[in-house]
C-alpha positions in Angstrom: 25.6 1.9 35.1 23.4 4.5 33.4 21.5 7.4 34.8 18.4 6.7 36.8 19.6 3.2 37.7 19.2 1.9 34.2 21.1 -1.3 33.8 22.2 -2.7 30.5 20.8 -6.1 29.4 23.3 -8.7 28.2 22.7 -7.7 24.5 23.4 -4.0 25.3 26.5 -4.9 27.3 27.8 -6.9 24.3 27.1 -3.8 22.0 28.9 -1.6 24.6 31.9 -4.0 24.4 31.8 -3.9 20.5 31.8 -0.1 20.3 34.7 0.1 22.8 37.1 -0.2 19.9 35.4 2.5 17.9 37.2 5.9 18.1 35.7 8.6 20.2 34.1 11.5 18.5 37.0 13.8 19.5 39.6 11.3 18.2 37.7 11.1 14.9 37.4 14.9 14.8 41.2 15.3 15.4 42.0 12.8 12.7 39.7 14.5 10.2 41.3 17.9 10.9 44.7 16.4 10.2 43.5 14.9 6.9 41.3 17.7 5.8 43.9 19.7 4.0 43.1 19.6 0.3 39.7 17.8 0.7 37.5 20.9 1.1 33.8 20.0 1.0 34.3 16.8 -0.9 31.1 14.8 -0.2 33.1 11.5 -0.7 35.4 12.4 2.2 34.8 11.4 5.9 35.5 15.0 6.8 32.2 15.9 5.2 30.4 14.2 8.2 30.3 15.7 11.7 31.8 13.8 14.6 28.3 13.0 15.9 27.2 11.7 12.5 30.2 9.4 12.5 29.2 8.2 16.0 25.7 7.5 14.8 27.0 5.8 11.6 29.3 3.5 13.6 26.4 2.4 15.8 24.1 1.9 12.8 26.8 -0.3 11.3 26.6 -2.4 14.5 22.9 -2.9 13.9 21.5 -0.7 16.7 18.0 0.8 16.3 17.4 4.6 16.5 16.0 4.1 20.0 19.1 2.2 21.1 21.5 4.8 19.6 19.5 7.6 21.2 19.9 6.0 24.6 23.6 5.3 24.1 24.3 8.9 23.0 21.8 10.6 25.2 19.8 12.1 22.3 16.3 11.6 21.0 15.6 8.9 18.4 14.2 11.6 16.1 17.6 13.3 16.2 19.3 10.0 15.3 16.9 9.7 12.3 17.7 13.3 11.3 21.4 12.4 11.3 20.7 9.3 9.3 18.7 11.1 6.6 21.4 13.7 6.2 24.1 11.1 5.9 22.1 9.1 3.4 21.6 12.3 1.3 25.3 13.4 1.5 26.6 9.9 0.7 24.2 9.5 -2.2 22.9 6.3 -0.6 19.4 4.8 -1.2 18.8 3.6 2.4 20.6 2.9 5.7 22.0 -0.4 4.5 23.5 1.3 1.5 24.8 4.1 3.6 26.7 1.6 5.8 28.0 -0.2 2.7 29.2 3.1 1.2 30.8 4.2 4.5 32.7 0.9 4.7 33.9 1.3 1.0 35.1 4.8 1.7 36.8 3.9 5.0 34.5 6.1 7.1 34.0 3.2 9.5 36.1 0.1 10.2 35.1 -3.3 8.7 
């Protein structure tokens, strides 16, 4: 159950189930800190992305829209789009699809 009595439709419930296996932001942050040594500000490293950006990236990879991601993370869709633009630029990607492809290649998100 979400705030204000919002209920998930079956498609949203399925997405909720899918992301249940995705690491939490804190887990990802802890893992990055353990692996950060020697990486510095390498733009090819997962550590170059914030925990929130990794959350947005994982949800983008599941095919969610900015509005859906915003509702899921309790942020505005415009904030989601800002995260998306920054990640595209940092990854050297051409668009969101290419960003997800690059992220999978680099191991930032599970396949």
